[in-house]
C-alpha positions, 0 to 999 in steps of 0.5 A: 799201774806202777811197774819197772821194765828194762829199756831194751825190752820195752823198746823192742816191744814198742817197735813191734806194735807202734807201727800199726797205730794209725795217726790218720784214722777217724778215731784219735785213740787208734794213734795210741798204744795200750799199756796194761798189766797182765799178771807179772807182765806188761802188755802193749797193744796197738790196732788200726781195726784191721790189724792188731799187734800185742807184745808182752814184756816181763816186769816188776809189777807194783800196781795194776792198771791200764792206759793208752798213750801216743804210740809214736811219742812213747816209741821215740822217747823210750828208744832215746833213753839209756839202757837200764831200768825204766819206771812207769807210773800211771797217774789217772790219764797221765803216764810218768816215765822215770829213767835215771836223770830222765823224767817225762810225763805223757798225757794219755787217754782212758783204756776204756776208749781203746777198741779190742778185736774179738777173740778167736774162740773156735778156730782151726789151730796149726803150727809152722816152723818160723824159717819155713813161713819166713821163706814162703812170705818173702817169696810171695808177699811182694807179688800182691797188689797195692790197688785197693779197688780190687781188695782180693788181690791185695791179699795172700791166699793160704790154701790146702790142695791135696793135703799140702798147704800153699801160699799164693799172691798175684797182682794180675801181672805176675803170680807167685806160689809157694808150697809151705808144708804138709797139712791135713786140715782144710785151710782157705784164708785170704790174709792182707799182704800188709799184715804179712809184712808185719808178720815177717818183721815179727818173725825176724830171727826167731827159730821156733814154731809159729802158732797160727789160729784162724776162723772165718773172719780172723787169723792170729800169728803167735811168735814167742811173746808177740801176737798179730791178729788180722781180719781176713779179706772177703771175696773169691780169689781167682782160680790162678792155677789155670794160668800156669802152663803145663808145657812150653815151646821154649825152655832155658836153664841157666845160672840165676846169678848170671841172669840177675846180672844181665837183667840189671844192666838191661834195666838201666836202659829200660827206664824210658820204656816202663821197664820193657826188655826183650828176652830171646832164647836160641837153642842152636847157640845155647844162648840167651839175650836180653835187649833194652832200647832207650831212644835218648840213652842208647841200647844194651845187649847182654848175653850168657849161655844156657841149656835151651830147648826150642827158640823164641823171644818175649817182652817182659817188665825188667823189674818183675823179672828181677823181683822173681829172680831175687826171691828165688834161692837156687843156683839155677833158674828155668824159664819156660814160655810159649810165644809172645803173648802167653805167661812166662814161668820161672822155677828152680830146676832142682826144686818144685816148691816155688813157681813164679809167673810173669805176664808178657808185655806187648812188644 
């Protein structure tokens, strides 16, 4: 392998793929990035066996070849080089890197030892606008669980319902669901949230369509010259839609920015009590209060005006409430709940494409 690439393009590609390289794995080669020539392009790939990312870079190819080298070292080295042309040359299992006054040699491992994820040969294929997918993932992925003892909850569900494609996640304390797009295909995918965080990173400011290909075991997202393949999570996802209440005894509609402000202030006093705050709605005075008490620090009461139907109080985790509010986009938010023990639903009164549920705390 002998070729020339620009520092900017190589560094960008390494930033996409190197994060997936696993330095703690049982296979040392998983800490490496695979460099291989395909036609007139350099392909960089890394995998942790659950997620694989590959990125293509235009190159002046003089000689073909393939080699794996430590991902973190190559990423740090290339990012530290000045802009301009970098020459890469393979010498058996060593990679020579020349860039002006900078000359380096990295010891690598044969490409034959690098694991390759199986290709999706007979998958279902569809496209989604990058901006649409980005917004949906930003509103949903954070609600997935980090608890590996319940693997299905660490995933995000893509599911067809009534010719629409919905994206949902839950950690059993909160639930987020977003309508993605119209879709005639039958889709039901449980994708690791960790993989979708990488998809968000790859999308960045991309404006075109994203190609999605899936079969029963894997899903592929193609964003321009970058591809991400992830293994699907096995198991049955909870029938979460049964948790969404159909009607409410108390509803309040108010400015989302105002509610974020008073929740942030209350959360400062809620740290002692695991983020516990009491949210109260009063129809007569058209007000909402958020109260937090900290035995060592003091207490806080904040209020703002609302359009209210019914009155009531409920105890919530302030961080979960803030996460939900910051994921929403509208100027206003509507909160609905029934008593102190049932789920709270947050929606945008002007759009019905996003629902966020928070389970109450015991007061």
